[in-house]
N, C-alpha and C positions, 0 to 999 in steps of 0.2 A: 504493500497500499504506499499510497505518500501521504505521512502526516506531516501535521503543524501544529509545532505547540505555540500558543500566544495566551499573552496577559502574565508574563512574568516581563523582570528589565532584562534578564537574559543571560547568554552564558560564558564562563564560567560563572557558578556564584559571586555574588558581591553584596549582599544586601538579605536575603532571606530564607525560608525555607520553600517557597515557590520555586525559585533559582535554583535551589539543588535538585528536587525533584525532576528539572525541567533536564538538568544536565543526566541524572541516574536514568529518567526512564528515555530519554531523548538513545543513549549510549545503548541503554540495551535493546531499544528498537531496532536500532540500526545494526546490530548485531544479528541481529534475525531477520535481517532481509531488507528490511522499510525501509526506503526512503525519507527521513525524518530534516524536516526546515524549524529552527527555533527561532519563531521574531525578536527581537534585541533590537535595546533603547540605545544607541551610538550616547559614550562617555560612563555609560553605568555598568559595563563589565569592561575586565582587562583583555584586550584584544591581541596580544603578545602569546597569551597562554592557545595552541592549539588544539581546536574540537575533537571529538572522537570522529575516526574515520565513519563514512556513510552520513554523519549529520553536518549539516550547511544552518550557517547564521543569515540573518536577514535583516537587515539596518532600516529601520523607518526613522524620521524626525515625531518629536513628541513637545507637549507644550507643558513649561517650565510651571510646577505650582502642587502644591496639596491637591487641592480638588481636581486637578487637570491632567496631569501625568500619566497615568494608570489610563483613564477613559481615552486619549488625544489619540495614546499610542494602540491601543487597543481598536478604537475604531478605524484607523489608516490600516491598520495591520489585518482586518476579516476583508476592507475594502481589495486590496492588496492580492487576498484569497481568491477573488473569483477569476484571476486573472492564471492562477496557477492549477485548479482544478485537484483539490487535495481531493483524498478517499475517507480523510477522518481528519478529526481537530480536534485537541487538549485545550480550555479557554479555563483562566484560573480567578478566582474573584468574582462575588457576586456582583459587585458594582459594574461589569464587562456582561450583564445577562442580556443587555437590549440588544449588544451587538450581537446575538448569537443566530439569531435570525437571517441574519447576511450570506455566511457561506451556507445554509441550507439552500440559497438558489441554486447553485451548483451540485447539488445533492451530497454535498457534503457530512460524513453523520459527526453531529459536534455534542461534546459531553462539556459539561461546567462542573468544576470542583466547586466549588460554594465557600472553599475556606471555614472559616466559625462563624459568629452571629457579629459582623464587623458595626454593626449598628449599633452595639454596647460597649462601643470603644470611647473612652474618653476624649482621645484626638479630636474625633469630628465634632465639627459644629452640628448645628439646625441642621441646615444644609446638605451635609454630607451626609447623617445620621435618614435625612428622608430620599437620600438617594438610595442609602444600601435597602431600606425599605421597603422601594421601590421597587429596587432588584433580586429582593426576594421572590416578590410577584412577579416579575420579568421571568424568573428562573423557571417559575412555574411552566411556562410556555413557550418558550425560542427555542434553548436547546434542545436537542432528543433525547436526552437524561442528563440528570445534575448526579453529582459526586457527593456524598460527604467522607470526610476520613474520620468518623468517631459516631459508634453507635449514638451517643447525645442530640449529635448535629442529625443525624438521621428521624430520631424522635420527634428533635424540633419542629421540622419540615411536617412528619407526618400528624404531630397532635395539630401544630397550627394552620396549617393549611391543606392537612390531608394527603400529600402526593409525597407519594414511597419516593427512595433515591437508594441509587447502591452505596454501599461503606465499603469505600477502598482505603485503607490505612494509608499513614505515610512511611516512608522505608528508614531504614538503618542499616549501615556497613558496620560487621565485628570488626572491633578495633583491638589487638593485642597489647598487652602493656609492656611488653619485653620487645625491642630493645629498653631501655629506658631513653627518650628523648632529650637533646639540650637543646632548651625554653630558650637560652640566649640567642641561639639562630634564629630566634622571631621577635627580637626584639622586649625579652621580659627580661627585667631585674636578673643580675645574677643571684640574691640572696634568696629567689624564688626557687627550692628546689622543688622534683617530682617527689609526689605523695604527700608533699609539705607545704599545701595550699588547696582553697577553699572556690570552688569555679563557681560563677556567675554568669550567664550567655545569653541574651536576648536583643531585642532593640529597644532602647531607651526612651518607652512610652508608658505612660503612667499606669496602665492595666498591666504592665509586666512587672513593677513592685519593686524595683533595685531600690528605692527609699526604704522599704520595711525591709528588707536584706540588710542592709550597711546598718539602720537603727540597731535591730537585732543581734549585728555582729561585736557592735562597742559593747555590750556588756559582757561576750565570749572572753574569759584569760587566755593569757599565750600570747606567742608570736607567729603564729600560725595564719600566711596572708589573705587577703581575700583577691581574689581578680573579678575585677565588673568589665565585662567583654562584652563592647556593643556599641552600635550607634544610631542616628535617627535621621534625616534630613531635614523634620517637619519641627523636630521639638526641644528649641534650641532654650527654652526658659527652664522645662525639665531638667536638661541635660545640665542646667547651670547649676539647679538646685544639686543635683544630686551630687556634681563637683564640689559644692559647697558640705555638704556632708560626710566625702572622701576627706575632706580638708581637716575634718576635724579627729582623724584616728589615722597615723601614718601607715599601717598597715594593711588597709585599702588602698588598692591599686585599680585606676582607670586605664584601660589598654587602648581604647576605642575597638572597634569592628577591626575581627581578624579573620581570614578566609582560611580556605585549605589542607594547606600541611600542616598549617601554626594551628589552626583549628584542632586540627584530629590530634597532634600529639599535646595540647592541652586536655583534650576531653583524655585521653589515654593513661594519661599523667597523673590527676590530681585527687586528692585527697576523698573530698566530694564533692557534688553536683547541687547546685541550689535551682530549684527552678517554681519561681514565686508568679509566674503568669495566670490571672484572673479569667480571662475570656478568651475562647478558642477551641477550639476541636484537637486533634493529637499536635502536638508542637514537635517539630522537627528536633530542637535542639534535648528533648527531654529522652526521645527513640534513642539518639545517639549517645545520648547519655548514658543508657542502658544497654547500648552496642557497647560501650567499651566497658563495659564492667563497671561503672561507676557506682557508688552509695549515693545515692539520689534521695533527697530531702524538697517535696513538691506543696506546693498550696495546694489545697484542699478542697478543691471543686470535681463535678462529677466526671468531668474529661480527663483529669489527669487519675483520678482515682481507677479509672476503666483502662488507660493505659498503663499505669502501674502495677496493678491487681495485685497487690501486697507485696511489690517488690524493693518496694522504698518508704522513706518514712511521712508521712502527712502531717503537714500544719496547720493550723486557721488563723492561730494570731501571731504577733511580733512577737513575746515572751512564750511563744511555743517554740519557734524556732527558734531562740537564743537559747532555748535548754536542751533542746538536740542535738546543737554547733557544740556546747560546751562539752556531750556528752561524745562527740564524735573526735574534737579535739583531744580529751580528756583519755579515751582507749580506741583510739584507730582501730585496733589488732582485734576489737571485741568480737569471739567468735559469732555473734548475732548478726553482728553488721556487715560480717564477711559472708555470709549467708543469703543477704539481701542482695552483696553484689552479683552473686553468682546467679540467682533469681533473677535477678536486673537482664543477666546477662542473656541469660536462659531464655525467656520470655521474648527478649530483640530477634534471637533469631529466631523461635517459631512462630511470631506473628507479626514481625515489621521485616520482611524479606523484599527486597526491590525487586527481585527477578517475580517473586510472587505480585508485588505489585504491576508489574510490567505484564503479567500474564490477567490478572484481574482488568486491564484499562483496552487489553485484545479481547478478551470476551465481550466484554461490555459493547464496543464496535461491532462487532463481529452478530451479536445480539440484534444492533440497531442495523444490520443490513449492510455493512460495510466489507466488501470483499477484494482477498489479494487483485491485483491487476495479472 
């Protein structure tokens, strides 16, 4: 088949989970003999990094701005697709649902991954929340099928709109903790040692609660550093607030966003991974931490509980997280914590396989009538 991936910033990943999905899915589709095009935004990816064989990048312009970047680029991408005659298309983000009817004019089978319930995110103003609310309704009509990445999101669409959706979770690669990585090669301070730091990874936006993590950590004794890894293009005020909190404790290191090998090395060498995101479905960094055999401490939401299935620690308050972190720092080799690390890695291998994700998307397109040429 000729397959297009639309609605991400492009590959290689330099922003978030959809970009990683685009890389992992496109490379596996190409390995199976399909011709794959990933629509990209110029300046939003590292164009010096080669893409997998059989994968093509198509760069189109976009309008800057929190409200315009995604929809302007996706709109142009689906119009361009009319000239290409794709057999199947993957579209990311419910904000792009309105565009899913356009490729279908050429009988392209379109699946829309709605992501989480984006209108709940605090970064969006009234206009943004209204657009996402409309996007949820457009998703019921314009694509051939919608995809949820967690049972919780599937249940939301079923209970609110009476619409079924396929559940295809996010994937994770298994990472070995040996050999021990050289973190200084990725710009990490020399005093940050493997298995002697706490790791937080996310876009630095309010609902991901990096501020809660920093506040909880301040009461934890010891000298184990906390690395806050991430960035966000339209959250300057919140990032300034985080920098102020971090400045109050020299153990807190704000590294900015780190991708590729550097990110994987940070995951596989951490003492523990903290996941504080309060909104969304299956979060990429969470399943990646599980695949790295990390001890996971996650904010208690139905989505995070579903992903972990008992293979990590859950917290609901700042005080609860502080107590858990103190326990981890005081007894990092506790057999109960080691058992959670093993369980998390086992669950990632059995439930969050990129090959299984690829199989599921191919099966879904086939069920919609997409056929090999």
